[in-house]
C-alpha positions in Angstrom: -21.4 -7.2 -15.0 -20.7 -3.1 -16.0 -17.3 -2.5 -17.9 -14.4 -1.3 -15.9 -14.6 2.7 -16.6 -11.3 4.0 -17.9 -10.9 6.6 -16.6 -9.9 10.6 -17.6 -5.9 11.6 -18.8 -5.9 15.1 -17.0 -7.8 16.1 -14.3 -9.9 18.9 -17.0 -11.0 15.8 -18.4 -13.1 14.7 -15.1 -17.0 14.6 -16.0 -18.4 17.0 -14.0 -21.0 14.4 -12.8 -17.7 11.7 -12.1 -16.3 14.1 -10.4 -19.2 15.1 -7.9 -19.9 11.5 -7.8 -16.1 10.7 -6.3 -16.6 13.6 -4.2 -20.0 12.4 -2.9 -18.0 8.6 -2.1 -20.6 6.6 -4.6 -18.3 5.4 -7.2 -14.1 4.7 -7.1 -11.9 6.2 -8.8 -10.5 4.6 -12.2 -6.9 5.5 -12.2 -4.3 7.8 -10.8 -5.6 11.0 -12.1 -9.1 10.1 -10.6 -7.6 9.0 -7.2 -5.2 12.5 -7.6 -8.6 14.8 -8.0 -10.9 14.1 -5.5 -11.3 16.7 -3.2 -10.1 14.4 0.3 -11.9 16.8 3.0 -15.0 17.4 0.7 -15.7 13.4 0.5 -15.2 13.1 4.6 -17.6 15.7 5.1 -19.9 13.8 2.8 -19.2 10.3 4.6 -19.6 11.9 7.9 -22.7 13.4 7.1 -24.1 10.4 5.5 -23.1 8.4 8.8 -24.6 11.7 11.4 -21.0 11.7 12.5 -20.4 15.7 11.2 -19.6 16.5 15.0 -16.4 14.6 13.8 -15.3 16.7 11.1 -14.0 19.6 12.5 -11.1 18.2 15.2 -9.9 16.2 11.8 -9.7 18.9 9.4 -8.1 21.2 12.4 -5.3 18.4 11.9 -4.8 18.4 8.6 -5.3 21.9 8.0 -2.3 21.9 10.7 0.2 19.5 8.3 3.7 20.9 6.8 3.1 18.8 4.1 0.3 18.4 2.1 0.0 15.8 -0.3 -2.8 13.1 -1.3 -0.6 10.7 0.6 -0.3 12.8 4.0 -4.1 13.7 4.4 -5.3 10.5 3.9 -3.0 9.5 6.6 -4.2 12.3 9.0 -8.1 11.6 8.0 -7.8 7.6 8.8 -5.8 8.1 11.7 -8.4 11.0 12.7 -10.7 8.6 12.1 -9.2 6.4 14.1 -8.8 8.5 17.5 -12.2 9.7 17.4 -14.2 6.0 16.5 -12.3 5.0 20.4 -13.0 8.2 22.3 -16.8 7.8 21.3 -16.8 3.7 21.6 -17.9 4.3 17.6 -15.5 1.0 16.5 -18.4 -0.5 14.4 -18.2 2.7 12.4 -14.8 2.6 11.5 -15.5 -1.2 10.7 -17.7 -0.5 8.1 -15.4 2.4 6.4 -13.2 -1.1 5.3 -15.7 -2.3 2.8 -16.8 1.0 1.4 -17.4 1.7 -1.6 -15.0 5.0 -2.1 -11.4 3.9 -2.3 -10.5 6.7 -0.5 -12.6 5.8 2.2 -10.9 2.6 2.6 -7.8 3.7 2.3 -8.4 5.7 5.2 -9.6 2.6 7.2 -6.3 0.7 6.1 -4.2 4.1 7.8 -6.8 3.6 10.9 -6.0 -0.3 10.9 -2.2 0.6 9.9 -1.6 2.8 13.0 -4.2 1.2 15.6 -1.5 0.8 18.5 -4.1 -1.1 20.4 -2.8 -4.4 18.3 0.1 -6.0 18.1 1.6 -6.9 15.0 0.4 -9.9 14.2 -2.9 -8.2 14.5 -2.2 -5.6 12.3 -0.6 -7.7 9.3 -3.4 -9.7 9.9 -6.2 -7.1 9.8 -4.4 -4.9 7.2 -4.5 -8.2 4.6 -8.2 -7.5 3.9 -6.8 -4.1 2.1 -4.0 -5.8 0.7 -5.9 -8.2 -1.2 -8.4 -4.5 -2.5 -9.2 -4.7 -5.8 -8.3 -1.5 -5.9 -4.5 -0.4 -6.9 -4.8 2.8 -4.3 -6.0 0.6 -1.5 -3.3 -1.9 -2.7 -0.7 1.0 -2.2 -1.3 3.1 1.0 -2.0 -0.5 3.4 1.5 -1.3 3.1 2.4 2.4 3.6 0.6 2.1 6.7 2.2 -0.7 8.4 5.4 -0.1 6.9 6.7 1.8 10.4 6.1 -1.2 12.0 7.9 -3.7 9.7 10.7 -1.4 10.1 11.0 -1.3 14.0 10.1 -5.5 14.2 12.1 -6.5 11.0 12.9 -10.2 11.8 9.2 -11.0 13.1 7.6 -9.2 10.0 9.6 -10.9 7.6 9.1 -14.2 9.2 5.3 -13.8 8.8 5.3 -12.3 5.5 7.0 -15.8 4.0 3.9 -16.9 5.0 1.9 -14.5 2.9 4.2 -15.7 -0.7 2.2 -18.9 -1.0 -0.9 -17.2 -0.6 -3.6 -17.7 -3.8 -3.8 -14.0 -4.1 -1.6 -12.4 -6.3 -2.0 -9.0 -4.4 -1.4 -10.1 -0.8 1.9 -12.7 -2.1 2.5 -8.9 -4.1 2.3 -6.9 -0.5 4.9 -9.4 1.2 7.3 -8.0 -1.5 6.3 -4.8 -2.0 6.1 -3.8 1.6 9.6 -4.9 2.9 11.3 -3.4 -0.1 14.8 -1.8 1.5 14.3 2.0 0.0 10.8 1.5 -1.3 8.6 4.6 -2.8 7.6 7.5 -0.8 8.6 6.1 2.6 11.5 5.9 4.6 14.0 3.4 3.7 14.9 -0.3 5.8 18.7 0.6 6.8 18.5 -3.3 7.9 17.8 -4.2 4.6 20.1 -2.3 2.7 22.8 -3.3 4.0 22.3 -6.7 4.6 19.2 -7.9 1.9 19.5 -11.2 2.8 17.4 -11.2 5.5 14.4 -11.1 2.9 15.3 -14.1 1.0 12.6 -15.8 2.6 10.5 -13.5 1.0 11.8 -13.6 -2.1 13.0 -16.9 -3.1 9.2 -18.1 -3.2 8.6 -15.6 -5.7 11.7 -16.0 -7.6 9.5 -17.3 -11.1 6.1 -16.0 -9.7 3.2 -16.7 -12.6 1.9 -12.6 -12.0 3.8 -9.7 -13.3 2.5 -7.6 -10.3 4.9 -9.7 -8.5 7.1 -10.3 -10.6 7.3 -6.9 -11.0 7.7 -5.9 -6.9 10.5 -9.0 -6.2 12.5 -7.0 -9.5 12.0 -3.6 -7.7 12.9 -5.1 -4.4 16.2 -6.1 -5.7 17.2 -3.7 -7.4 16.5 -1.2 -4.5 19.4 -3.5 -2.5 21.5 -3.1 -5.8 22.3 0.3 -5.0 24.4 -1.1 -1.1 24.6 -4.6 -2.2 25.2 -4.8 -6.0 27.3 -8.1 -5.7 24.9 -9.7 -3.3 22.3 -9.3 -6.2 24.3 -9.9 -8.8 24.9 -13.7 -7.1 21.3 -14.0 -6.5 20.3 -14.0 -9.8 22.9 -15.7 -11.5 21.8 -18.5 -9.1 18.5 -18.2 -10.0 19.0 -17.9 -13.4 21.2 -21.3 -12.7 18.1 -23.0 -10.8 15.2 -21.2 -12.3 15.9 -20.5 -15.9 12.3 -19.6 -17.3 10.8 -16.5 -18.5 9.5 -15.4 -15.3 12.7 -15.3 -13.4 14.6 -14.4 -16.8 12.2 -11.4 -16.6 12.6 -10.4 -12.8 16.6 -10.6 -13.4 16.6 -8.2 -15.9 14.8 -5.9 -13.3 16.5 -6.4 -10.5 19.9 -5.8 -12.4 18.8 -2.5 -14.3 20.7 0.1 -11.8 23.8 -2.1 -12.0 23.6 -2.2 -15.6 23.7 1.2 -16.0 27.5 1.2 -14.5 
């Protein structure tokens, strides 16, 4: 097994041949610096050329260029939804499906958006299909995939919480983490879920099974979930943390509680 690349610490330090390979979709990005350095327009052009779908390029780029705010995430979403739209228009679902296992992480991110924004699927099917991306080995795909279904989770909160509570017992820590991260009341780079800000107790079906999770990745997410909630419902979070420490006095729970209470402790 090849040793994993560490990745450059700044964009100017990325070797030219590595950047070229990433823009051609031949290798994954190794860290956030590289993830931000990839030219998604060029990657898209190369992907479509390699798959003889060059007629998809101009319509998607036109949509991307019309974005009022162009960030890595908004461009990513625009490309993903563009690929979804054109694939269905051309009865080309097999091409779209193949993108979910592409070597390039950013291409898999586009596939995640194509899945999460596919309104031909109901919520249950969307979440079932997104689980493939939730278990991805790449951090970028795991972040994009929960953002892709976050609007559906927010709109269909009760059903989403019920489905995702079952994910908390999955053997894959990435899938357990998705259940928590995708439902954070405030979250990062996303709309807040007002219902959970006001009534965080609705999320206990997800949080309780994870309160002493062995994975630090999951622990961080649960701690951040409760820290989000503490900004609008500090008493609730304090009570939950006290209860958890009484009932589960282990280092994993203690770590989560420290993260959960960090905003409250500052006051």
